[in-house]
C-alpha positions as CSV (number, residue, x, y, z in Angstrom):
1,X,123.7,106.1,117.7
2,X,121.4,107.5,115.2
3,X,118.3,106.4,114.3
4,X,117.2,104.8,110.8
5,X,115.2,107.7,109.5
6,X,116.8,110.1,111.8
7,X,112.5,110.9,112.5
8,X,113.5,112.9,115.7
9,X,114.9,115.8,113.0
10,X,111.1,115.2,111.3
11,X,108.1,117.2,111.9
12,X,105.5,114.3,111.0
13,X,102.2,116.7,111.6
14,X,104.0,119.4,109.4
15,X,104.3,117.3,106.6
16,X,100.8,115.0,106.9
17,X,99.1,118.8,107.3
18,X,100.7,119.9,104.0
19,X,100.4,117.2,101.9
20,X,97.7,114.7,103.7
21,X,97.9,111.4,105.4
22,X,96.9,109.1,102.1
23,X,99.5,111.3,100.1
24,X,102.8,111.3,102.6
25,X,101.7,107.3,102.5
26,X,102.0,107.2,98.9
27,X,105.3,108.7,98.6
28,X,106.3,106.3,101.2
29,X,105.3,103.9,99.1
30,X,106.6,105.1,96.0
31,X,110.2,105.8,97.3
32,X,110.4,102.1,98.6
33,X,109.1,100.6,95.1
34,X,111.7,103.2,93.3
35,X,114.9,102.5,95.4
36,X,113.8,98.4,95.5
37,X,114.2,98.2,91.8
38,X,117.1,100.6,91.1
39,X,119.2,98.1,94.2
40,X,119.0,95.4,95.6
41,X,120.0,91.8,93.3
42,X,116.6,91.2,92.3
43,X,114.5,93.8,90.5
44,X,110.9,92.8,90.0
45,X,107.6,95.1,90.5
46,X,105.7,92.4,90.9
47,X,107.2,91.6,93.9
48,X,107.0,94.9,95.3
49,X,103.8,95.3,95.3
50,X,103.4,92.2,97.0
51,X,106.0,93.5,99.7
52,X,102.9,95.9,99.6
53,X,99.9,93.9,99.7
54,X,101.8,92.2,102.5
55,X,102.7,95.3,104.7
56,X,99.3,96.4,104.2
57,X,97.9,93.6,106.0
58,X,100.4,93.7,108.8
59,X,99.7,96.9,109.5
60,X,95.8,95.7,109.0
61,X,96.5,92.9,111.6
62,X,97.5,95.6,114.2
63,X,100.5,96.2,116.9
64,X,100.9,92.5,117.5
65,X,101.2,91.2,114.2
66,X,103.7,93.7,113.5
67,X,106.0,93.1,116.2
68,X,105.9,89.6,115.9
69,X,107.3,90.2,112.5
70,X,109.7,92.5,113.5
71,X,110.9,90.3,116.7
72,X,111.4,86.9,113.6
73,X,113.1,90.0,111.3
74,X,115.5,90.6,114.1
75,X,116.2,86.5,115.2
76,X,117.5,86.3,111.4
77,X,119.3,89.1,111.0
78,X,121.3,88.5,114.0
79,X,123.2,85.1,112.7
80,X,124.6,87.0,110.3
81,X,127.3,89.1,111.1
82,X,126.8,92.1,108.8
83,X,123.3,92.0,109.0
84,X,123.2,92.3,113.1
85,X,124.0,96.3,112.1
86,X,120.3,95.8,110.4
87,X,118.9,95.7,113.8
88,X,120.5,98.6,115.2
89,X,119.7,100.8,111.9
90,X,116.1,99.8,111.2
91,X,114.4,97.0,113.0
92,X,114.8,98.5,116.7
93,X,113.8,101.3,115.7
94,X,110.7,100.3,113.9
95,X,109.6,98.1,116.9
96,X,109.6,100.9,119.3
97,X,107.6,103.2,117.0
98,X,105.4,100.2,116.9
99,X,104.9,100.3,120.2
100,X,104.2,103.8,120.9
101,X,101.5,104.1,117.9
102,X,97.9,103.6,118.9
103,X,96.3,100.2,118.0
104,X,93.8,102.9,115.3
105,X,95.9,104.3,113.9
106,X,98.2,101.1,112.8
107,X,94.5,100.0,111.3
108,X,94.2,103.6,109.3
109,X,97.2,103.1,107.8
110,X,96.9,99.2,107.1
111,X,93.5,100.1,105.5
112,X,95.1,103.3,103.5
113,X,98.0,101.2,102.0
114,X,95.3,98.5,101.2
115,X,93.0,101.1,99.1
116,X,96.7,103.0,96.9
117,X,97.0,101.2,93.6
118,X,100.7,102.7,92.3
119,X,100.9,102.3,88.7
120,X,104.4,102.2,87.5
121,X,104.4,105.9,85.8
122,X,103.7,107.0,89.5
123,X,107.1,105.1,90.1
124,X,109.2,107.5,87.6
125,X,111.9,104.4,86.3
126,X,110.4,105.1,82.5
127,X,109.2,100.9,83.8
128,X,106.5,101.1,81.2
129,X,108.6,101.6,78.6
130,X,111.1,98.9,79.4
131,X,108.5,96.5,79.7
132,X,107.1,97.6,75.7
133,X,111.0,97.3,74.5
134,X,111.1,93.5,76.1
135,X,107.5,92.2,75.2
């Protein structure tokens, strides 16, 4: 059984020292937004930004709020045959990580996410050009 991001092979301290904590978080958010605009059935930039805002609120509310949200997700995914694998791949690992991280670090992550502004050009998918074409 392998973790969802193979994080055991990644030296996060080295990445943070090289790029900075805020920059690392921003890169993760940009990557997530880009992925959600490329692969899913519903591709909506405004929805992506709302998800980032919700993540900021969750992290700012601390460990208990995050664990409660993960348990709700786990319950939903368990009801579907192919989706139960998402629990094994993502939810379980993230729940374990959240319980190991200190409350101040989670609050800091929430504060950083809230302060970041991600513009369409940073996503790298020519979103502004598409917007102009369809206006």
